[in-house]
Structures are given as C-alpha cells and as structure tokens.
N, C-alpha and C positions, 0 to 999 in steps of 0.2 A: 503493500499500498505506500502510497504519496501524497503527504500534507501538501498541501497548496502554496504555495510559495511570490513573494513578487520576483523571485528568478525565472520558478518553472513557468510562471506567469509571461514574462517576457520571450522564454523563450518557443513561447507557441503564439504570440503573435508577430505584425509582418510591422516593419520599417516605423510605420505612422502612425502603430499603436492599439489598429482595428483589427477588435473579433468578428469571425463569423457565425451563422445562425448556428452550426453546425457545434462548434466550443463551445456556443453557452450550452448549449445541450447536457453535452459533456458536464457541466460545471454546477449540471442544475440550476439553471439561471431564465430568467422569464428571460424574453423580448422586452418585457416592456417598460426592465428593470436593465436595460442590457450600456444604461450609462452609468451605473454603477455597480461592474460584473466586480471590479477587481476588489472594495468591499464584503462584498457579497461570499469572495468562493477562499478571501484568504483564509485560512486553519482548516479547511475542506477535508478530507479522506478521498483522497479520488484513489481508484485498484491502480496498475500499476501498467492497465493494458488503456486506460481511460487516460493515466495520465503523455504516455506515448502517444497516444491518438490525435490529443490537441497537440501537442507538437508539429504533428506529421501534420494535420491540417493548417497550422499555422499560415496565411500569408494564399490559400488557398483561395482565389478570386470566384472560379466559378462552379458553381451550385454541381455541374454536374462532373466534375476534375476531383470534388474531395464526396463528392458518393462514392467515384470510383474507389479514392482510398480508404474507403471504410470497409466496401466492397470486401477487396484486397487484405486488405488489415485483417478481416473478421477472415475470411480464409486461413490466413499466417493464422492464426488464435488456435485453428479448428486443428489443425496439422499435429502445431505442439505440444493440444492437449489430447493428443493420439500418444507423442512420440516419448509423451511421462506416462500413460494407463499403470506401466508395469512397475514401475517405480512405489506403487503404494503394499504390493508383494516383498517387494526388497525393502523398506523399511519397518514393515509387521511393528518386531521386537525392542525395534529402540526409539518407538512411540507416547508409551508411557513409566512413567514415573510415579514413585508412591503409594500412599495404599488407597489415596481418592485421586481419579487424577482425569478430570472432566473436562469435554473438549466442546468449545459454542462457536453459534455461526451464526450471520444470519442475512441474507439475499434478496432480490426484486430485480423482476421483470416483467419491462423493464424498470429503469431510475428515471423518476420514481414513476411505481406500478403496481403488481401484484408484491407483498414481500409477505415470508416468514422466518421463524425461527426455528436452531435444531441445537441439541444436545445428544453427547453420549458421553454413557459415565463410565469407569472403567474401576474395578477394585483388584485389589494388587494382582495388576497389568493385564487385569481378564473383560472382558467388555460385558454388563453388567446390566444398564440401563438405556433406553432411545427415548428422546424428548419429542414431543417437536409444536408448532401450534404461531398462535400472536399474528394470529394473520391480518392482513391491512387490504381493502381491494387498491388506497391510494398511497402506499406505504413508502418509504425509503433504503438504501442500503444500510445505510445508516442508523435509523428508529429501527432495527431491525439487525442492527449485531447490539447495538445497544439493549434493547429489549434482549438475543439473544443471554446478554450475560451477564445481565440484574436475574433475571430466570435461573442462572446458572453459583449465583453466587445465595439468591437464596436455597435453591440446592446443597448446597454449601454448610452454607448455618447447622440443616438439619443433619449434615455427614460428621462435622467437628466434632460430633457430642459422643462417635463414640473409635471413630481414625485419629490415627497418631501426626497424619500427615494430607495434606488435603490444600491439592493443587491447580488452576483452571489457567485450560491452555486457550487463547482464545487472537485470528488472524484480523484482527479491527488494529492497530495502533490508535486510531481515534481512538476507538468503547474506551481502550484500557486509557488516555492521555485523558480522557475527560474526568478519571473518574480520580484516581491516582497520582495527574496534576495542574491540574489547569480548575477544576472547581476545587480548591483551595483557595485559588487565589480569584474564583468568581464570587466564593461561600463572605468571602473579605472585605469584595465591593460589592455585598448584596444583591446575590448572582442582575449581578452586568459586569461588563467585557466592554474596554474601549472598541471601536469601527462599528459599534450596533446592535443588534438582539442575540442571544443564546438560543442556538436554533436547538432546541428537544430536551429544553430545558426539565420538564416535567422527570420524563423517564429516570434523566441525568442526576435530577439529586436526591433522586429516588434508590439509584446506583449507590452513587456515594454518599450517603448515611449510611445503607449496609452495610456498601465495605469498611466502611471508618469504625465499624461494631467488631468485627473478625478479622481483620485486617492482618492481627498479631499472629492468628494461628493460620488461614491459609496464605499459601505461592501466590497471584499474579503472574501471568510469561505473556506474551507473545511469541506468535509462531509466526513463519512466515506460509502463507494458503496454499491449499495445491503444490505440498511437497515432497507431498510420500506418505503423509501421518494418518494410518487409516483414522482415528478417531477426529482427525479435523472433515476427509473425505466422508465419514458416517453422520456430522452435523449438518456436511453443506447436502448431505443428500435426504438431510430429516428439514429444511430450511424448503424442498421441490416438494415433500409430501406436506407439508404444509399450505404450501399453495394449493397443493392437489386436494388437499381436502374441505380448503378452506377453516381450518381451527383457531377460529379465535380465541379457541381455551391454552391453557400449553398442559398438554397431556404429557401422560406417559405410551411409546411405540407397544400395542398391544397385542401387535401378530405376531409368528415366529419371528425372532430375529435371525435371517440368512444373512451374512458379510454379504457374502458373493453376491446377492443377486441384489441387494440396497442399493451395493456400490455399483449397478447394469443401470442406475436408476439417469434416465439425458441428462445433463447440464443442460443450462440454460443458455 
C-alpha cells in the first residue's frame, strides 16, 4: 500500500499540474471537487496498483489513450496474479506465529462500491475460524479495512483471556496508522486535523479506544497483501464472500472449511 504524498501527486501530474478524470477516480475524489484534489488526497492509502496507475496516467490528455493504458495495466496485473498463485502453498508454514494469530482484510469492488470484510483466525498455527460481513452497498477500501481491523480487535479482546500471545496481522498500513499513530494526535486536537475532515472518524474512534484497552496484550503488525500468506489470502476471500452474501452482520463462516476451495474464489 502507498500513502498519498505531495511527491506521489507530483509524479502523476503533467507539467502544468493538471489532473485527469481517471486519476481523480483512482484518488476517490469527485469531479466537482477537482480544485481541492490535493487537500482531499494527501494522507490517503492507495494500493500499489492504484499508485502505479496514477503515475502512468499522468499527462495523457486523450481519454482513449488513458483507457487503453488502464486496460493494458489490468491485463498485466492479472498476469502477475497468475504468476504469484503457487506462493500461497510455498509460504503457508511461515504464515502464523504465536498462540492466536488473526488475519484481517477488507475489500471493495469498485472503490467506492460494494464492500465487505473478512478475518481468518489461527490457533497454535492451525486455521480455526473464518469470519465475514460488514457489507456496504457503497463503501470504500478504507472503511472495509478499518471494519475488519475493529472486528479483529473484538476477537482479540476475548482471546487474550485464555491465550498467552495474540497477534493481529493487517495488510492495511492506513488502518494501522489510524489507530496506532494518527489517532493519538487527532484525539489531542479534539478529533480534528489540519487540512480537512478526518474521514471514517466513527469507526476509527471505536477501533482506537478498543485498541488502547488491549494493546499491552495484543501485537498489531503490518504484512504485505497477497505475498503468499495463507491467512491473508483467506481473509481476502472472506471479504468476497461477504459481498456475495451481502452480509451486514459480522458472522462466523458456518460451512465446512475447505482451504483449497476457498482460495479458488474468484478475485475481484
């Protein structure tokens, strides 16, 4: 994941500092707010793919040309995903640490669009439970990721009563920074920040206050998405299942857990 910085924005703009329609979509900025795109974008979290595409589209004036670049890039991403598939099996044994390890993920198709969250829980390095839900008909990647992290914290709060080591592994650097770093400053400033409104404030505050009560007993760490960790991949598939089932409640996966079949769920 990439945090939107001034440097990243400058890389994707033409010499006149102009931004095009497709780049606004990548930054999740409405066309009518184009004049404020810098203020609205700084600090946001983008996937590596969106960040790369944002830069590639810089300075391309013809809409047809931009659409072709997007089409080619999606084909390249699909090719990369196919190359990386075998790594799930190769790295399974190194994916889990400690008594309880919780993988969480959130997804949205498109962004903004249908969103869901998922969790994979391991006990003593063995998959124990899968959870899914928090469906939103018009959510974002960030709301889905934050929701998944909050639900993971709730699960961790229960598990620390009996486990000696609980760890949450999250692939959203944005979500982790929100509750571990940025929220500390925002709280001191009465939940305000310089340069605009704090997006997703309600769920951020819930997760932050919960995290403060259990952080001495729970390790929260960032992992790279789709890097071959079985738990991360399963949590990702649960986000798809949440969207498919349109489950607004966050519930335990009740079907037989067939890891191979779940991993075969089509990615968005």
